[in-house]
KESEFI-783497 format. One line per 4 residues: for each residue z, y, x of N, C-alpha, C. Coordinates in steps of 0.2 Angstrom, whole numbers. Layout:
BEGIN
Z Y X Z Y X Z Y X ~ ...
//
This chain:
BEGIN
-87 -793 -555 -83 -791 -561 -79 -797 -563 ~ -73 -796 -565 -69 -802 -567 -71 -805 -574 ~ -70 -811 -575 -72 -815 -581 -70 -812 -588 ~ -64 -808 -588 -61 -806 -594 -63 -798 -595
-67 -795 -590 -69 -788 -591 -72 -786 -597 ~ -77 -790 -600 -80 -789 -606 -76 -789 -612 ~ -71 -793 -612 -66 -794 -618 -62 -787 -618 ~ -59 -786 -612 -55 -780 -611 -59 -773 -613
-65 -773 -611 -69 -766 -612 -70 -766 -620 ~ -71 -772 -623 -72 -772 -630 -65 -769 -634 ~ -60 -772 -631 -53 -770 -634 -52 -763 -633 ~ -54 -760 -627 -53 -753 -626 -57 -749 -631
-63 -751 -632 -68 -747 -637 -65 -747 -644 ~ -62 -753 -646 -59 -753 -653 -53 -749 -653 ~ -49 -748 -648 -43 -744 -648 -45 -736 -648 ~ -50 -735 -644 -53 -728 -645 -56 -726 -652
-59 -731 -655 -62 -730 -661 -56 -729 -666 ~ -50 -732 -665 -45 -732 -670 -42 -725 -671 ~ -43 -721 -665 -40 -714 -666 -46 -709 -666 ~ -52 -711 -667 -58 -707 -668 -61 -704 -661
-60 -708 -656 -63 -706 -649 -68 -710 -647 ~ -73 -708 -644 -79 -712 -642 -80 -710 -634 ~ -79 -715 -630 -80 -714 -623 -87 -712 -621 ~ -88 -706 -618 -94 -703 -616 -94 -701 -609
-97 -703 -605 -96 -702 -598 -101 -696 -595 ~ -99 -691 -592 -103 -686 -589 -103 -687 -582 ~ -106 -682 -578 -106 -683 -570 -100 -685 -567 ~ -94 -682 -570 -88 -683 -566 -84 -689 -569
-87 -692 -574 -84 -698 -578 -80 -696 -584 ~ -79 -690 -585 -74 -688 -590 -78 -686 -597 ~ -75 -687 -602 -79 -686 -609 -76 -680 -612 ~ -79 -677 -617 -77 -671 -620 -70 -673 -624
-66 -668 -626 -60 -669 -630 -62 -670 -637 ~ -59 -675 -640 -60 -676 -647 -56 -671 -651 ~ -58 -670 -658 -55 -665 -662 -49 -668 -665 ~ -45 -671 -662 -38 -674 -664 -33 -670 -660
-27 -670 -663 -21 -667 -659 -15 -671 -660 ~ -11 -671 -655 -4 -675 -656 1 -671 -652 ~ 7 -673 -654 13 -669 -650 12 -671 -643 ~ 14 -667 -638 13 -668 -631 19 -673 -630
18 -677 -624 24 -681 -622 30 -678 -620 ~ 30 -673 -617 36 -669 -615 38 -664 -620 ~ 45 -664 -621 47 -659 -626 46 -652 -625 ~ 44 -648 -630 43 -641 -629 36 -640 -626
32 -644 -624 25 -643 -622 20 -642 -628 ~ 15 -638 -627 10 -637 -632 7 -643 -634 ~ 5 -644 -640 1 -650 -642 -6 -650 -639 ~ -8 -655 -637 -15 -656 -634 -18 -661 -638
-25 -660 -638 -29 -665 -642 -30 -671 -637 ~ -30 -677 -640 -31 -683 -635 -38 -683 -634 ~ -40 -686 -628 -47 -686 -626 -48 -692 -622 ~ -54 -695 -622 -56 -701 -618 -59 -699 -611
-56 -702 -606 -59 -701 -599 -60 -707 -596 ~ -66 -707 -592 -68 -713 -589 -65 -714 -582 ~ -61 -719 -580 -57 -719 -574 -58 -726 -571 ~ -58 -725 -564 -58 -732 -560 -51 -733 -559
-48 -739 -562 -41 -741 -561 -41 -746 -556 ~ -36 -745 -551 -34 -750 -546 -27 -751 -547 ~ -24 -755 -543 -17 -757 -544 -13 -758 -537 ~ -7 -756 -537 -3 -757 -531 4 -759 -533
8 -762 -528 14 -764 -529 19 -764 -523 ~ 24 -768 -524 30 -768 -519 27 -769 -512 ~ 23 -773 -510 21 -775 -504 15 -771 -500 ~ 11 -767 -504 6 -763 -502 7 -756 -503
13 -754 -506 15 -747 -506 16 -744 -499 ~ 15 -738 -498 16 -735 -492 23 -730 -492 ~ 28 -732 -489 29 -738 -485 31 -744 -491 ~ 31 -750 -489 32 -755 -494 39 -754 -497
39 -755 -504 45 -754 -508 42 -750 -514 ~ 47 -746 -517 45 -743 -524 45 -735 -523 ~ 46 -733 -517 46 -725 -516 40 -722 -518 ~ 40 -716 -522 34 -713 -523 35 -705 -521
29 -702 -521 29 -695 -519 32 -690 -523 ~ 32 -692 -530 35 -687 -535 40 -689 -540 ~ 41 -695 -540 45 -697 -546 50 -703 -544 ~ 53 -703 -538 58 -708 -536 55 -715 -536
59 -720 -538 56 -727 -538 51 -728 -543 ~ 45 -731 -542 40 -732 -547 43 -737 -552 ~ 42 -737 -558 45 -741 -563 40 -740 -569 ~ 43 -743 -575 40 -743 -581 38 -749 -584
39 -750 -591 37 -756 -594 30 -755 -598 ~ 28 -749 -599 21 -747 -602 22 -745 -609 ~ 28 -744 -612 29 -741 -618 28 -733 -618 ~ 28 -730 -624 27 -723 -624 33 -719 -621
39 -722 -622 45 -719 -619 47 -721 -612 ~ 44 -727 -610 45 -729 -603 38 -731 -600 ~ 34 -726 -599 27 -727 -596 27 -730 -589 ~ 22 -733 -586 22 -736 -580 20 -731 -575
22 -730 -569 20 -725 -564 13 -727 -562 ~ 9 -721 -561 3 -722 -558 2 -717 -552 ~ -2 -718 -548 -3 -713 -542 -10 -711 -543 ~ -11 -704 -541 -18 -701 -541 -18 -695 -537
-23 -691 -538 -23 -684 -535 -20 -679 -540 ~ -15 -675 -538 -12 -671 -543 -16 -665 -545 ~ -22 -664 -542 -26 -659 -545 -31 -662 -550 ~ -31 -669 -550 -35 -673 -555 -31 -674 -561
-25 -676 -560 -20 -677 -565 -13 -674 -563 ~ -11 -669 -566 -5 -666 -564 1 -671 -564 ~ 6 -670 -560 12 -674 -560 15 -674 -567 ~ 16 -680 -570 19 -680 -577 14 -682 -582
8 -681 -581 2 -683 -586 3 -690 -588 ~ 3 -691 -595 3 -697 -598 -4 -699 -600 ~ -6 -706 -599 -12 -709 -601 -10 -715 -605 ~ -15 -717 -609 -15 -724 -612 -21 -728 -610
-19 -734 -608 -25 -738 -605 -26 -744 -610 ~ -31 -743 -615 -32 -749 -620 -33 -756 -617 ~ -36 -756 -611 -38 -762 -607 -31 -767 -607 ~ -26 -764 -605 -20 -767 -604 -14 -766 -609
-16 -761 -614 -12 -759 -619 -5 -757 -617 ~ -6 -752 -612 1 -749 -609 0 -741 -608 ~ 5 -738 -609 5 -731 -607 7 -730 -599 ~ 4 -725 -596 6 -724 -589 7 -717 -587
11 -715 -582 12 -708 -581 11 -707 -574 ~ 8 -701 -572 7 -699 -565 14 -697 -562 ~ 15 -701 -556 21 -699 -552 20 -701 -545 ~ 14 -702 -542 14 -704 -535 7 -702 -533
7 -701 -526 0 -699 -523 -3 -706 -520 ~ -10 -705 -521 -14 -711 -518 -20 -708 -514 ~ -20 -709 -508 -24 -706 -503 -32 -707 -505 ~ -33 -713 -506 -40 -715 -508 -42 -711 -514
-37 -711 -519 -39 -707 -525 -40 -700 -524 ~ -36 -697 -519 -37 -690 -517 -44 -689 -514 ~ -47 -694 -510 -53 -693 -507 -59 -694 -512 ~ -58 -698 -517 -63 -699 -522 -64 -693 -527
-58 -689 -527 -58 -684 -532 -61 -677 -528 ~ -58 -676 -522 -60 -670 -519 -66 -670 -515 ~ -69 -676 -513 -75 -676 -509 -78 -682 -510 ~ -82 -685 -505 -85 -691 -505 -81 -696 -502
-77 -700 -507 -72 -705 -505 -75 -712 -504 ~ -71 -717 -502 -74 -723 -501 -77 -727 -507 ~ -75 -724 -513 -77 -727 -520 -82 -723 -523 ~ -83 -716 -521 -88 -712 -524 -85 -705 -524
-87 -701 -528 -85 -694 -528 -90 -689 -526 ~ -89 -682 -526 -83 -679 -529 -82 -680 -536 ~ -75 -679 -538 -73 -679 -545 -74 -686 -549 ~ -73 -691 -545 -72 -698 -547 -65 -699 -549
-64 -700 -556 -57 -701 -558 -55 -708 -556 ~ -49 -708 -552 -47 -714 -549 -39 -714 -549 ~ -36 -719 -552 -29 -720 -552 -27 -727 -550 ~ -21 -727 -547 -18 -733 -544 -12 -735 -549
-12 -740 -552 -6 -742 -557 -1 -747 -554 ~ 5 -745 -554 11 -749 -552 11 -756 -555 ~ 12 -761 -552 13 -768 -555 20 -771 -553 ~ 24 -768 -548 30 -770 -546 29 -776 -541
32 -781 -542 31 -787 -538 37 -788 -533 ~ 43 -784 -533 49 -786 -529 51 -793 -530 ~ 52 -796 -525 55 -803 -525 49 -808 -526 ~ 43 -806 -528 38 -811 -529 34 -813 -522
30 -817 -522 26 -819 -517 21 -814 -515 ~ 21 -811 -509 17 -806 -507 9 -807 -508 ~ 7 -813 -507 0 -815 -508 -2 -815 -515 ~ 3 -818 -520 2 -818 -527 2 -811 -530
6 -806 -527 6 -800 -530 0 -796 -528 ~ -2 -796 -522 -9 -793 -520 -15 -796 -523 ~ -15 -802 -524 -20 -806 -528 -21 -804 -535 ~ -15 -802 -538 -15 -800 -545 -18 -793 -545
-16 -789 -541 -19 -782 -540 -26 -782 -540 ~ -29 -787 -536 -36 -787 -535 -39 -790 -541 ~ -36 -795 -544 -38 -798 -550 -39 -794 -556 ~ -34 -789 -557 -34 -784 -562 -39 -778 -561
-41 -777 -555 -46 -772 -553 -53 -774 -555 ~ -56 -770 -559 -63 -772 -561 -68 -768 -557 ~ -73 -772 -555 -79 -769 -551 -85 -772 -554 ~ -91 -768 -552 -98 -770 -553 -100 -776 -549
-105 -780 -550 -107 -785 -546 -109 -783 -539 ~ -111 -777 -538 -113 -774 -532 -108 -771 -528 ~ -102 -772 -531 -96 -769 -527 -94 -762 -529 ~ -98 -759 -533 -96 -752 -535 -91 -752 -540
-87 -747 -541 -81 -747 -545 -83 -747 -553 ~ -80 -750 -557 -81 -750 -564 -77 -745 -567 ~ -79 -740 -571 -75 -735 -574 -74 -738 -581 ~ -68 -737 -583 -66 -739 -590 -62 -734 -594
-62 -734 -600 -59 -728 -604 -52 -728 -604 ~ -49 -722 -603 -42 -721 -604 -41 -715 -609 ~ -35 -714 -612 -34 -709 -617 -29 -704 -614 ~ -31 -698 -613 -27 -693 -610 -24 -689 -616
-17 -688 -616 -13 -685 -621 -13 -689 -627 ~ -11 -696 -626 -12 -701 -631 -6 -700 -637 ~ -8 -702 -643 -3 -702 -648 3 -707 -646 ~ 8 -707 -649 14 -712 -648 14 -718 -651
9 -720 -655 9 -726 -659 3 -731 -657 ~ 1 -730 -651 -4 -735 -649 -1 -742 -648 ~ -5 -747 -649 -2 -754 -648 0 -755 -640 ~ 6 -758 -639 8 -760 -633 10 -767 -631
7 -770 -626 8 -777 -624 15 -777 -621 ~ 19 -782 -622 25 -783 -619 24 -788 -613 ~ 18 -790 -611 17 -794 -605 17 -790 -599 ~ 22 -791 -594 22 -787 -588 15 -788 -584
13 -783 -580 7 -784 -576 8 -789 -571 ~ 14 -790 -568 16 -795 -564 23 -798 -565 ~ 24 -804 -566 30 -807 -567 33 -810 -561 ~ 38 -807 -557 40 -809 -551 43 -816 -551
46 -818 -557 50 -824 -558 45 -830 -558 ~ 39 -829 -562 34 -834 -563 28 -834 -559 ~ 27 -828 -555 21 -826 -551 15 -826 -556 ~ 16 -824 -562 11 -824 -567 8 -817 -567
1 -816 -567 -2 -810 -568 -5 -809 -575 ~ -4 -802 -577 -6 -800 -584 -13 -804 -586 ~ -13 -807 -592 -19 -810 -594 -22 -816 -591 ~ -18 -818 -586 -20 -824 -582 -25 -822 -577
-26 -815 -575 -31 -813 -570 -30 -816 -564 ~ -36 -818 -561 -36 -821 -554 -41 -818 -550 ~ -41 -819 -544 -46 -817 -539 -50 -822 -536 ~ -56 -821 -534 -59 -827 -531 -60 -825 -523
-60 -830 -519 -61 -830 -512 -68 -830 -510 ~ -70 -825 -506 -77 -824 -503 -77 -827 -496 ~ -83 -830 -494 -83 -833 -487 -90 -830 -484 ~ -89 -828 -478 -95 -825 -475 -94 -822 -468
-99 -818 -466 -99 -815 -460 -100 -807 -461 ~ -96 -804 -456 -96 -796 -456 -99 -794 -450 ~ -105 -791 -451 -109 -788 -445 -109 -780 -445 ~ -107 -778 -439 -106 -771 -438 -112 -767 -438
-113 -762 -442 -119 -758 -443 -121 -755 -436 ~ -117 -753 -432 -118 -750 -426 -121 -755 -420 ~ -117 -760 -419 -119 -764 -414 -123 -770 -416 ~ -123 -772 -423 -127 -778 -425 -124 -784 -423
-117 -784 -421 -114 -790 -419 -108 -791 -425 ~ -106 -798 -425 -102 -800 -430 -94 -801 -428 ~ -90 -800 -432 -83 -800 -431 -81 -808 -430 ~ -77 -809 -425 -76 -817 -424 -69 -818 -421
-66 -824 -423 -60 -826 -420 -63 -830 -413 ~ -62 -827 -407 -65 -830 -401 -63 -837 -400 ~ -68 -842 -399 -67 -849 -398 -64 -852 -404 ~ -64 -849 -410 -61 -852 -416 -54 -854 -415
-50 -850 -412 -44 -851 -409 -39 -852 -415 ~ -34 -857 -415 -29 -858 -420 -23 -855 -417 ~ -23 -852 -411 -17 -849 -408 -16 -842 -411 ~ -10 -840 -414 -8 -834 -416 -9 -829 -410
-12 -823 -412 -12 -817 -407 -19 -816 -403 ~ -23 -821 -405 -30 -820 -402 -33 -813 -405 ~ -36 -809 -400 -39 -803 -402 -46 -804 -405 ~ -47 -800 -410 -54 -801 -414 -59 -798 -409
-65 -801 -409 -70 -798 -405 -77 -798 -409 ~ -81 -795 -405 -88 -794 -408 -93 -799 -404 ~ -97 -803 -407 -101 -807 -404 -108 -808 -408 ~ -113 -810 -404 -119 -811 -408 -119 -815 -414
-121 -813 -419 -121 -817 -426 -124 -824 -425 ~ -120 -829 -427 -122 -835 -427 -120 -839 -433 ~ -120 -846 -434 -118 -850 -439 -111 -853 -438 ~ -108 -851 -432 -102 -854 -430 -96 -853 -435
-91 -857 -435 -85 -856 -439 -81 -850 -437 ~ -81 -848 -431 -77 -843 -429 -79 -836 -432 ~ -85 -836 -435 -87 -829 -438 -87 -830 -446 ~ -85 -836 -448 -85 -837 -456 -78 -835 -458
-77 -829 -461 -71 -826 -463 -70 -827 -471 ~ -64 -829 -473 -62 -829 -480 -59 -823 -481 ~ -61 -820 -487 -57 -814 -489 -54 -815 -496 ~ -47 -815 -497 -44 -817 -503 -39 -811 -505
-41 -807 -509 -37 -802 -512 -37 -796 -507 ~ -33 -797 -501 -32 -792 -496 -32 -794 -489 ~ -33 -801 -489 -32 -804 -482 -38 -808 -480 ~ -40 -806 -473 -45 -810 -470 -42 -816 -466
-45 -822 -468 -42 -828 -465 -48 -832 -461 ~ -46 -834 -455 -50 -839 -452 -46 -844 -448 ~ -47 -850 -449 -43 -855 -446 -36 -855 -447 ~ -34 -853 -453 -27 -852 -456 -24 -846 -452
-27 -842 -449 -24 -836 -446 -27 -829 -450 ~ -23 -824 -450 -24 -818 -454 -26 -812 -449 ~ -31 -808 -451 -33 -803 -447 -27 -797 -448 ~ -25 -795 -442 -19 -790 -442 -20 -785 -437
-18 -778 -439 -18 -773 -434 -12 -773 -431 ~ -12 -771 -424 -6 -771 -420 -1 -766 -422 ~ -4 -760 -424 0 -755 -427 -4 -750 -431 ~ -2 -745 -433 -5 -740 -438 -9 -734 -434
-9 -735 -427 -12 -730 -423 -19 -731 -421 ~ -23 -726 -421 -30 -726 -418 -30 -730 -412 ~ -35 -734 -411 -35 -738 -405 -31 -745 -405 ~ -27 -746 -410 -23 -752 -411 -28 -758 -411
-26 -763 -407 -30 -770 -407 -29 -773 -414 ~ -35 -776 -415 -35 -781 -421 -35 -788 -419 ~ -30 -792 -422 -29 -798 -419 -29 -803 -425 ~ -30 -810 -424 -29 -815 -429 -22 -818 -427
-17 -817 -433 -10 -819 -432 -8 -824 -438 ~ -2 -827 -437 0 -831 -442 1 -827 -449 ~ -2 -830 -454 -2 -826 -461 5 -826 -463 ~ 8 -820 -465 14 -819 -468 14 -814 -474
9 -811 -475 8 -806 -480 11 -799 -479 ~ 12 -798 -473 15 -791 -471 10 -786 -472 ~ 12 -779 -472 8 -774 -473 3 -773 -468 ~ 4 -776 -462 -1 -775 -456 -7 -779 -457
-7 -784 -462 -12 -789 -463 -16 -787 -469 ~ -15 -782 -472 -18 -780 -479 -24 -776 -478 ~ -30 -778 -481 -36 -774 -480 -39 -773 -487 ~ -44 -768 -487 -48 -767 -493 -55 -766 -491
-60 -769 -494 -67 -768 -492 -69 -763 -497 ~ -72 -758 -495 -74 -752 -499 -82 -753 -501 ~ -84 -750 -506 -91 -750 -508 -95 -747 -503 ~ -93 -742 -498 -97 -739 -493 -98 -744 -487
-95 -750 -487 -95 -754 -482 -90 -754 -476 ~ -85 -749 -477 -79 -749 -473 -74 -754 -475 ~ -70 -756 -470 -65 -761 -471 -58 -757 -469 ~ -55 -755 -474 -49 -750 -473 -42 -754 -473
-38 -752 -469 -31 -754 -469 -28 -751 -475 ~ -24 -755 -479 -22 -753 -485 -16 -747 -485 ~ -12 -748 -479 -7 -743 -479 -9 -736 -478 ~ -14 -735 -474 -17 -728 -472 -24 -728 -472
-27 -722 -471 -34 -721 -471 -37 -723 -464 ~ -36 -729 -462 -39 -731 -455 -43 -737 -456 ~ -48 -738 -452 -53 -743 -453 -54 -747 -447 ~ -57 -753 -448 -59 -757 -443 -65 -755 -440
-65 -753 -433 -71 -750 -430 -73 -754 -424 ~ -80 -753 -422 -82 -755 -416 -81 -749 -411 ~ -76 -749 -407 -75 -743 -403 -77 -745 -396 ~ -83 -743 -394 -85 -745 -387 -85 -752 -386
-87 -756 -391 -88 -763 -390 -81 -767 -392 ~ -76 -764 -393 -70 -767 -395 -68 -766 -402 ~ -65 -771 -405 -63 -771 -412 -56 -768 -412 ~ -56 -762 -415 -49 -758 -415 -49 -754 -421
-43 -752 -423 -42 -747 -428 -44 -740 -427 ~ -48 -737 -431 -51 -731 -430 -51 -727 -437 ~ -53 -721 -436 -54 -716 -442 -59 -719 -447 ~ -58 -718 -453 -63 -720 -458 -68 -714 -459
-74 -714 -455 -79 -709 -455 -85 -711 -459 ~ -85 -717 -461 -91 -720 -464 -97 -719 -460 ~ -96 -720 -453 -101 -720 -448 -103 -727 -447 ~ -109 -728 -443 -111 -735 -442 -106 -739 -438
-101 -736 -435 -96 -739 -431 -91 -743 -435 ~ -90 -740 -441 -85 -743 -446 -87 -745 -452 ~ -94 -747 -452 -97 -750 -458 -99 -757 -456 ~ -98 -761 -461 -100 -769 -460 -104 -771 -465
-109 -775 -463 -113 -778 -468 -111 -786 -469 ~ -110 -787 -476 -107 -794 -477 -113 -799 -479 ~ -113 -805 -476 -117 -810 -478 -113 -816 -481 ~ -114 -817 -487 -110 -822 -490 -113 -829 -488
-108 -834 -488 -109 -841 -486 -104 -845 -491 ~ -106 -851 -492 -102 -856 -496 -95 -857 -492 ~ -91 -860 -495 -84 -862 -492 -85 -867 -487
//
């Protein structure tokens, strides 16, 4: 959990109390609607009562969008400043939040609107996804980042995402069908000119070893090579530097080289290459132990003893046990 999470959760509770809502989580994370009503966001729509809903909020931007850039599945180029009239684009499952749904997030004091698809959100809602489910509310909020440093943008996304100490997602309160007069912060989620992340959010770097559940062997940079292009291998777990990987936001780094998939196809080789922040180097460690490529639902697998890109099946071959070590 980030150091500012407790403050933000308190701020969210105050905002909910201000309009008479109390967040109460059920099996799906959603709370009953409160007995308040407000004009719907879109003209001509029937008025709906605002209600509090518990949601796992993650973030995405220019460099880890699929494909990189601002294109969305439903609403053109992702955009927004977070006001009621100009909400920020978010991605989710359209069966969970129909396209055009407006939410208010007290944690960041911004309005957001459904306009994109998020594959991980789809899986968390419709089945047993990497973060939980079924019916786990999960949205991915756009932070922009065009022109900014790719590492800073992605680290900001990770810094804003709130999780439990055990790696499980932390659900925080949103307001569905919000009134138009909620407080709005003018601070952008990410400022590409200054590289500043909302609220000064930062992420920490973890150091340690990743042992495959199927083989019991650890991911390593063979020979602790400093040469770009060395293929990642599995080896007996030891205390050597070749197996001590740093994870910083979305990047696995050892000996100043980043873990990268050769392509997005099943069976693609996983290599250690010069760090440049491109989309092939971006990974996500999921609560179920899988290490997923951010662009698509593909995971680092032990495929017949080789470290390759494979399907995310949450099987022993694509789950990894992490052992933390100091820097």
